[in-house]
C-alpha positions in Angstrom: -100.8 -62.7 -15.7 -101.7 -59.7 -17.8 -98.7 -57.8 -16.5 -96.4 -60.7 -17.5 -97.9 -60.8 -20.9 -97.2 -57.1 -21.4 -93.5 -57.6 -20.5 -93.3 -60.6 -22.9 -94.9 -58.5 -25.7 -92.4 -55.7 -25.1 -89.4 -58.1 -25.2 -90.8 -59.7 -28.4 -91.3 -56.3 -30.1 -87.8 -55.2 -29.0 -86.3 -58.4 -30.5 -88.3 -57.9 -33.8 -87.1 -54.3 -34.0 -83.5 -55.4 -33.5 -83.8 -58.1 -36.1 -85.6 -55.9 -38.6 -83.0 -53.1 -38.1 -80.2 -55.4 -39.1 -79.1 -55.3 -42.7 -78.2 -58.2 -44.9 -74.6 -58.6 -46.1 -75.6 -57.6 -49.6 -77.2 -54.4 -48.3 -74.4 -53.8 -45.9 -71.7 -54.1 -48.5 -73.2 -51.2 -50.4 -72.2 -49.0 -47.6 -68.7 -47.4 -47.6 -65.9 -49.0 -45.6 -66.0 -46.0 -43.2 -69.7 -46.5 -42.6 -69.3 -50.2 -41.9 -66.3 -49.7 -39.7 -68.2 -47.1 -37.6 -71.0 -49.6 -36.9 -68.4 -52.3 -36.0 -66.5 -50.0 -33.7 -69.6 -48.8 -31.9 -71.3 -52.1 -31.1 -70.3 -55.2 -29.0 -73.3 -57.4 -30.0 -71.8 -60.2 -32.1 -75.3 -61.2 -33.5 -76.1 -57.6 -34.5 -72.6 -57.1 -36.0 -72.6 -60.3 -38.2 -74.1 -58.8 -41.4 -71.8 -55.7 -41.1 -68.8 -57.9 -40.6 -69.8 -60.2 -43.5 -70.6 -57.1 -45.7 -67.2 -55.6 -45.0 -65.3 -58.7 -46.0 -67.4 -59.4 -49.1 -66.9 -55.8 -50.2 -63.1 -56.1 -49.6 -62.9 -59.4 -51.5 -64.9 -58.1 -54.4 -62.6 -55.1 -54.6 -59.6 -57.5 -54.3 -58.2 -55.1 -51.7 -55.7 -57.1 -49.4 -55.5 -54.1 -46.9 -59.2 -54.1 -46.4 -59.4 -57.9 -46.2 -56.7 -57.6 -43.5 -58.9 -55.1 -41.6 -61.9 -57.3 -42.0 -60.2 -60.2 -40.3 -59.1 -57.9 -37.5 -62.7 -56.9 -37.0 -63.7 -60.6 -36.9 -61.2 -61.5 -34.2 -62.6 -59.1 -31.6 -66.3 -59.2 -32.7 -66.8 -63.0 -32.8 -67.5 -65.8 -30.4 -64.4 -67.0 -28.5 -64.2 -70.3 -30.5 -63.9 -68.3 -33.7 -61.2 -66.0 -32.7 -58.2 -68.3 -33.5 -59.5 -69.3 -37.0 -59.9 -65.6 -37.8 -56.4 -64.9 -36.4 -55.0 -67.6 -38.7 -56.8 -66.0 -41.6 -55.3 -62.6 -40.6 -51.8 -64.1 -40.7 -52.5 -65.7 -44.1 -53.5 -62.4 -45.7 -50.6 -60.6 -43.9 -48.2 -63.0 -45.6 -49.7 -62.1 -49.0 -49.3 -58.4 -48.2 -45.7 -59.3 -47.2 -44.8 -56.3 -44.9 -43.1 -56.8 -41.6 -45.6 -54.4 -39.9 -48.6 -56.4 -41.1 -47.0 -59.7 -40.1 -46.0 -58.4 -36.7 -49.5 -57.1 -35.9 -51.1 -60.3 -37.2 -49.0 -62.5 -34.9 -49.5 -60.1 -32.0 -53.3 -60.4 -32.5 -53.1 -64.2 -32.5 -50.9 -64.1 -29.4 -53.4 -61.8 -27.6 -56.2 -64.3 -28.3 -54.1 -67.1 -26.8 -53.2 -64.9 -23.8 -56.9 -64.0 -23.1 -57.5 -67.8 -23.2 -54.6 -68.2 -20.7 -52.8 -70.4 -23.1 -49.4 -68.9 -22.2 -47.3 -71.3 -24.2 -48.9 -70.5 -27.5 -49.2 -66.9 -26.6 -45.4 -66.7 -25.9 -44.5 -68.3 -29.2 -46.7 -65.9 -31.2 -45.5 -62.9 -29.2 -41.9 -63.9 -30.1 -42.9 -64.2 -33.8 -44.6 -60.8 -33.6 -41.5 -59.3 -32.0 -39.3 -60.8 -34.7 -41.2 -58.9 -37.4 -41.8 -55.8 -35.4 -38.0 -55.4 -34.8 -37.6 -54.9 -38.5 -40.0 -52.0 -38.7 -40.1 -48.4 -37.4 -43.6 -48.9 -35.8 -42.8 -47.9 -32.2 -46.4 -48.4 -31.1 -46.3 -52.0 -32.2 -42.9 -52.6 -30.6 -44.2 -51.2 -27.3 -47.4 -53.2 -27.5 -45.3 -56.4 -27.8 -43.0 -55.2 -25.1 -46.1 -54.8 -22.9 -47.2 -58.4 -23.8 -43.8 -59.8 -23.0 -43.8 -57.9 -19.7 -47.1 -59.6 -18.8 -45.5 -63.0 -19.4 -42.6 -62.0 -17.1 -45.2 -60.9 -14.5 -46.9 -64.3 -14.8 -43.5 -66.0 -14.2 -42.9 -63.9 -11.1 -40.1 -61.8 -12.6 -41.7 -58.7 -11.2 -38.6 -56.4 -11.2 -37.9 -57.2 -14.9 -41.6 -56.8 -15.8 -41.7 -53.5 -14.0 -38.8 -52.0 -16.1 -40.7 -53.0 -19.3 -44.0 -51.6 -18.0 -42.4 -48.3 -17.1 -41.0 -48.0 -20.6 -44.4 -48.7 -22.1 -46.1 -46.2 -19.7 -43.6 -43.5 -20.8 -44.3 -44.2 -24.5 -48.1 -44.5 -24.2 -48.4 -41.5 -22.0 -48.2 -39.3 -25.2 -49.7 -41.7 -27.7 -52.5 -43.9 -26.3 -54.6 -43.2 -23.2 -55.7 -46.9 -22.8 -52.2 -48.1 -23.3 -51.0 -45.7 -20.6 -53.8 -46.8 -18.2 -53.0 -50.5 -18.7 -49.3 -49.9 -18.3 -49.8 -48.0 -15.0 -52.2 -50.8 -13.8 -49.5 -53.3 -14.5 -46.9 -51.2 -12.7 -49.2 -51.2 -9.7 -49.5 -55.0 -9.8 -45.7 -55.4 -9.9 -45.4 -53.1 -6.8 -48.1 -55.1 -5.1 -46.3 -58.4 -5.7 -43.1 -56.9 -4.5 -44.8 -55.8 -1.3 -44.5 -52.1 -2.1 -48.2 -51.4 -1.4 -48.0 -47.6 -1.1 -46.2 -47.4 -4.5 -48.9 -49.6 -5.9 -51.6 -47.2 -4.7 -49.6 -44.3 -6.3 -49.5 -46.1 -9.7 -53.2 -47.0 -9.4 -54.1 -43.4 -8.7 -52.2 -42.2 -11.8 -54.1 -44.7 -13.9 -57.4 -43.7 -12.3 -56.7 -40.0 -13.0 -56.3 -40.7 -16.7 -59.3 -43.0 -16.7 -61.6 -40.3 -15.2 -60.2 -37.7 -17.5 -61.0 -39.8 -20.6 -64.3 -41.2 -19.1 -63.1 -44.8 -19.3 -65.6 -46.4 -17.1 -64.3 -50.0 -17.7 -60.8 -49.0 -16.6 -62.2 -47.1 -13.5 -63.9 -50.4 -12.4 -60.8 -52.5 -13.0 -58.6 -50.0 -11.1 -61.0 -50.3 -8.1 -60.7 -54.0 -8.4 -56.9 -54.0 -8.4 -56.7 -51.5 -5.6 -59.0 -53.8 -3.6 -56.3 -56.6 -3.9 -53.7 -54.1 -2.8 -55.8 -53.2 0.2 -55.5 -56.8 1.3 -51.7 -56.4 1.2 -52.1 -53.4 3.5 -54.3 -55.5 5.8 -57.3 -53.3 5.2 -59.5 -56.3 4.7 -62.9 -54.6 4.8 -61.7 -52.0 2.3 -60.4 -54.8 0.2 -63.8 -56.6 0.1 -65.5 -53.3 -0.7 -63.2 -52.3 -3.6 -63.0 -55.8 -5.2 -66.8 -56.0 -5.2 -67.1 -52.5 -6.7 -65.0 -53.6 -9.7 -66.4 -57.2 -10.0 -69.5 -56.3 -12.1 -67.3 -55.0 -14.9 -65.1 -58.1 -14.6 -68.1 -60.4 -14.8 -69.6 -58.4 -17.7 -66.4 -59.0 -19.7 -66.4 -62.8 -19.0 -63.0 -62.3 -17.5 -62.7 -65.7 -15.8 -59.1 -65.1 -14.8 -59.9 -62.0 -12.7 -63.1 -63.6 -11.4 -60.9 -66.4 -10.0 -58.5 -63.9 -8.5 -61.4 -62.0 -7.0 -62.7 -65.2 -5.4 -59.3 -66.0 -3.9 -58.7 -62.6 -2.4 -62.3 -62.2 -1.1 -61.8 -65.6 0.6 -58.5 -64.5 2.2 -60.1 -61.2 3.3 -63.1 -62.8 4.9 -60.8 -65.4 6.5 -58.7 -62.6 8.0 -61.8 -61.0 9.4 -62.8 -64.3 11.0 -65.7 -65.2 8.7 -64.3 -68.7 7.8 -67.6 -70.0 6.4 -67.8 -67.3 3.8 -64.1 -67.5 3.1 -64.3 -71.3 2.4 -67.1 -70.7 -0.2 -64.8 -68.3 -2.1 -61.8 -70.8 -1.9 -64.0 -73.5 -3.3 -65.0 -71.2 -6.1 -61.3 -70.7 -6.9 -60.9 -74.5 -7.1 -63.9 -74.7 -9.4 -62.2 -72.2 -11.9 -59.2 -74.5 -12.1 -61.3 -77.6 -12.4 -63.4 -76.2 -15.3 -61.0 -73.8 -17.0 -57.7 -75.2 -15.9 -56.7 -71.6 -14.9 -54.2 -71.0 -12.2 -51.2 -68.9 -11.4 -48.5 -69.0 -8.8 -50.2 -66.9 -6.1 -53.4 -69.0 -6.4 -51.5 -72.2 -5.4 -52.0 -71.1 -1.7 -55.7 -71.7 -2.3 -55.2 -75.5 -2.1 -52.9 -75.3 0.9 -55.8 -73.6 2.7 -58.3 -76.2 1.5 -56.0 -79.1 2.5 -55.5 -77.6 6.0 -59.3 -77.0 6.4 -60.0 -80.6 5.4 -57.4 -81.8 8.0 -59.1 -79.7 10.7 -62.5 -81.2 10.0 -61.1 -84.7 9.6 -62.4 -85.1 6.1 -59.7 -87.4 4.7 -61.4 -87.9 1.4 -61.5 -84.1 0.7 -58.0 -83.8 1.9 -56.8 -86.4 -0.6 -58.9 -84.7 -3.3 -57.2 -81.3 -2.7 -53.8 -82.9 -2.5 -54.4 -84.3 -6.0 -55.6 -80.9 -7.2 -52.5 -79.2 -5.7 -50.2 -81.7 -7.5 -52.0 -81.0 -10.7 -51.7 -77.3 -10.2 -47.9 -77.7 -9.6 -47.5 -79.8 -12.7 -49.3 -77.1 -14.8 -47.2 -74.3 -13.1 -44.0 -76.2 -13.5 -44.6 -77.0 -17.2 -45.6 -73.4 -18.0 -42.8 -71.9 -15.9 -40.1 -74.1 -17.5 -41.4 -73.5 -21.0 -42.1 -69.8 -20.7 -38.9 -69.0 -18.7 -36.9 -70.8 -21.3 -38.6 -68.9 -24.1 -38.5 -65.5 -22.5 -34.8 -65.7 -21.6 -33.5 -67.6 -24.7 -35.6 -66.0 -27.4 -36.6 -62.6 -26.0 -34.0 -61.4 -23.4 -31.1 -62.9 -25.2 -32.2 -61.4 -28.5 -32.7 -58.0 -26.7 -29.2 -58.4 -25.3 -27.8 -59.2 -28.7 -29.6 -56.2 -30.2 -28.2 -54.1 -27.3 -24.7 -55.5 -27.9 -24.9 -54.7 -31.6 -26.1 -51.2 -30.8 -23.2 -50.7 -28.4 -20.8 -52.2 -30.9 -22.2 -49.9 -33.6 -21.8 -47.0 -31.2 -18.2 -47.9 -30.5 -17.5 -48.3 -34.2 -19.0 -44.9 -34.8 -17.1 -43.5 -31.9 -13.9 -45.0 -33.3 -14.6 -43.6 -36.7 -15.4 -40.3 -35.1 -12.2 -40.4 -33.0 -10.2 -41.2 -36.2 -11.7 -38.2 -37.9 -11.2 -36.1 -34.7 -7.6 -37.2 -34.4 -7.1 -36.6 -38.1 -8.6 -33.2 -37.8 -6.6 -32.4 -34.7 -3.4 -33.7 -36.5 -4.1 -31.5 -39.5 -4.8 -28.6 -37.2 -1.6 -29.1 -35.2 0.3 -29.6 -38.5 -1.2 -26.4 -39.8 -0.5 -24.6 -36.6 3.1 -25.8 -36.6 3.5 -24.7 -40.2 2.0 -21.4 -39.4 4.3 -21.1 -36.3 7.3 -22.2 -38.5 6.4 -19.6 -41.1 5.8 -17.0 -38.4 9.1 -17.6 -36.7 10.9 -17.8 -40.0 9.4 -14.5 -41.0 10.2 -13.0 -37.6 13.8 -14.2 -38.0 13.9 -12.7 -41.6 12.4 -9.5 -40.4 14.9 -9.3 -37.5 17.7 -9.7 -39.9 16.3 -7.0 -42.1 15.9 -4.8 -39.1 19.5 -5.2 -38.1 20.7 -4.6 -41.7 18.5 -1.5 -41.9 19.9 -0.2 -38.5 23.4 -0.9 -39.6 22.8 0.9 -42.9 21.3 3.9 -41.1 24.3 4.0 -38.7 26.6 4.0 -41.8 24.7 6.8 -43.4 24.8 8.8 -40.2 28.6 8.5 -40.1 28.8 9.4 -43.8 26.7 12.5 -43.1 29.2 13.4 -40.3 32.1 13.1 -42.8 30.3 15.4 -45.2 29.9 17.9 -42.4 33.6 17.7 -41.7 34.4 18.5 -45.4 34.9 15.0 -46.8 32.1 15.2 -49.3 31.3 13.6 -52.6 30.8 15.9 -55.5 27.1 16.5 -56.3 27.8 15.7 -60.0 28.9 12.2 -58.9 25.3 11.0 -58.9 24.8 12.2 -62.4 28.1 10.7 -63.5 27.4 7.4 -61.9 23.9 7.0 -63.4 25.0 8.4 -66.7 27.3 5.5 -67.2 24.4 3.0 -67.3 21.4 5.0 -68.4 20.4 7.6 -70.9 20.0 11.1 -69.2 16.8 13.0 -69.9 16.9 15.4 -72.9 16.6 18.5 -70.6 18.7 21.6 -70.4 21.5 20.8 -67.8 20.9 24.1 -66.1 17.2 23.2 -65.6 18.2 19.9 -64.2 20.7 21.4 -61.9 18.1 24.0 -60.7 15.4 21.3 -60.1 17.8 19.0 -58.2 18.9 21.9 -56.0 15.3 22.8 -55.2 14.5 19.1 -54.5 17.3 19.2 -51.9 15.7 22.2 -50.2 12.3 20.4 -50.6 13.7 17.4 -48.8 15.7 19.4 -46.2 12.6 21.4 -45.1 10.4 18.3 -45.0 7.9 19.8 -47.5 7.1 16.2 -48.5 5.0 15.8 -45.4 2.2 17.8 -47.0 -0.9 15.6 -47.4 -2.3 14.9 -50.9 0.8 16.4 -52.5 0.8 15.6 -56.3 3.4 15.8 -59.1 1.7 18.8 -60.5 1.7 20.6 -57.1 5.4 20.0 -56.6 6.2 21.1 -60.2 4.4 24.3 -59.7 6.3 24.9 -56.4 9.6 24.2 -58.2 8.7 26.5 -61.2 9.0 23.7 -63.7 6.6 21.4 -65.6 5.4 18.0 -64.4 6.9 16.2 -67.3 10.4 17.5 -66.6 10.1 16.9 -62.9 9.0 13.3 -63.4 11.9 12.5 -65.8 14.5 14.1 -63.4 13.2 12.2 -60.4 13.0 8.9 -62.4 16.6 9.4 -63.6 18.4 11.0 -60.7 16.4 9.5 -57.8 15.9 6.2 -59.7 12.3 5.9 -58.7 8.8 7.1 -59.6 7.4 10.3 -58.1 5.1 8.2 -55.9 7.9 6.0 -54.6 10.2 9.0 -54.2 7.6 10.8 -52.0 6.7 7.6 -50.0 10.4 6.8 -49.3 11.0 10.4 -48.0 8.1 10.1 -45.7 9.1 6.6 -44.5 12.7 7.8 -43.9 11.3 10.7 -41.9 9.3 8.5 -39.6 12.2 6.1 -39.2 14.4 9.1 -38.0 11.6 10.2 -35.6 11.4 6.7 -34.2 15.2 6.5 -33.8 15.7 9.9 -32.2 12.5 10.8 -30.5 11.2 8.0 -28.1 7.8 9.5 -27.7 6.9 8.5 -31.3 7.4 4.9 -30.4 4.1 5.1 -28.4 2.2 6.4 -31.4 -0.3 4.1 -33.2 0.4 3.2 -36.8 -2.5 5.4 -37.8 -1.0 8.3 -35.9 2.4 7.8 -37.5 0.8 7.7 -41.0 -0.9 11.0 -40.2 2.5 12.4 -39.1 4.1 11.4 -42.3 1.4 12.8 -44.6 -0.1 9.5 -45.7 -3.8 9.2 -46.5 -4.3 6.2 -44.2 -2.6 3.5 -42.2 -2.8 0.9 -45.0 -0.9 3.1 -47.5 1.7 3.9 -44.9 2.2 0.2 -44.0 2.5 -0.7 -47.7 5.0 2.0 -48.3 7.0 1.2 -45.2 7.3 -2.5 -46.2 8.3 -1.5 -49.8 11.0 0.7 -48.4 12.4 -1.5 -45.6 11.0 -5.0 -46.1 9.4 -4.6 -42.7 6.0 -3.7 -41.4 5.9 -0.5 -39.2 4.4 -2.4 -36.3 7.4 -4.8 -36.2 9.9 -2.0 -36.7 8.4 0.0 -33.8 8.4 -3.1 -31.5 12.0 -3.8 -32.3 13.0 -0.2 -31.7 11.3 -0.4 -28.3 13.1 -3.6 -27.5 16.5 -2.3 -28.7 16.4 0.9 -26.7 14.8 -0.8 -23.6 17.6 -3.4 -23.6 20.2 -0.6 -24.1 18.8 1.3 -21.0 18.8 -1.9 -18.9 22.4 -2.7 -20.0 23.5 0.8 -18.9 
């Protein structure tokens, strides 16, 4: 008696300490939002949390802060008794409408849908998930979109569309793998359940092991227990009945602690089946009746639990208990009506309002991509068209220039042949008087005011200068040449301008170009020289000056002239 009194006194003191440690809403609301939220996040005792929840919302309303009021109702939903969750979810939607953002509305409807889902009210859950999806689709919140995708996948799983659910769960797992450990664990658990229902028990174990690895890494004890529970159901599929019982029972305390009546019902059903497979019919029947009780009190069932009533009906037949047989037949009919109603409603919703919308969105995405591709192709074709046009113009100009250069080359060669014949005639005595140049030019231009004897002397020396190829000397200037000719630069410049009809620079360049042309015509080895080497040979400072001078003299570039010379003499040799 004394010992019992001590225990009661300890409990009483503990209770008093807990009550006294609580703060009133007025005291709590003096704390910061962060301090209040920390207490709310770290406790699951609804009685203990009440003043902090109330303090948070009173503080938010006093500050007239819609965002904080929104957070307050979020806190209330998951920190209140089950019967208060929906009213708080409605309040959350109401404040979300005032805030007016698609993200807040999407999350608010997703919270309400989750409350309905945990209560196994799949019809209302589906409607609110679809509303949440409608708002979420207009945001860039990928986390919210994938959470809703996960919720829709659960509905598909409930309906038995395991392959379709699997695809969605895999997408969620890929996303949450890098963003949320619990989201990843839940997605992998769901993937495992899909494989289990599809009879792929080994793949189910692989998925469960991946979830378990992450749960252990993050020290998520609740998830570790649930994974054991789910793997126990999978062991039944593998016909490892004793292992199934062991693992289901290992996870069951966590299921019971969470008041998870759905999984409590599933546990009873699979424990019953496992004991039945092991030949312990009496224990099996106790679990089957417990499954029936869950439907009778909670109206919870799902397609695989239907078998429970088939087993109970057959057992009643065996024992000759007609009254119980009739009772379970009525129960089975009621289960079928619930399943049929839910299945018809949910399947219609999931296909018409979710899958069809997803298809429409995908169709639009494809159409947009095709439109973009068409636009890109138009741009590409336009660019290609412009490029081809530009290339054709360049080719046209190239061939036009090549044709023009070829005509110039032929004219030049003909002129050179003519000059060569003329030179032969002079050698034979048929010569033009030297004074003819002066006479011809004197008719049209004013001769320089220089002593004719000086002019005659300079012109004679210039002939020797040209004949001996003195012009090949590099860096030869007007002053240099004047000194060599024993005259002054001014006289020399005027004589060259008048009698040669060009500036000293052009006179020198033309002599050098003519010299190279003769080399190329008469000495084949020079046709193998580079332009730079030919420039050096002619006394030019560099290849650029040589090319410019060559073009000014002939209307051709030296590279073209050399190639044509090679072609002309190659063809001539072939013809011979």
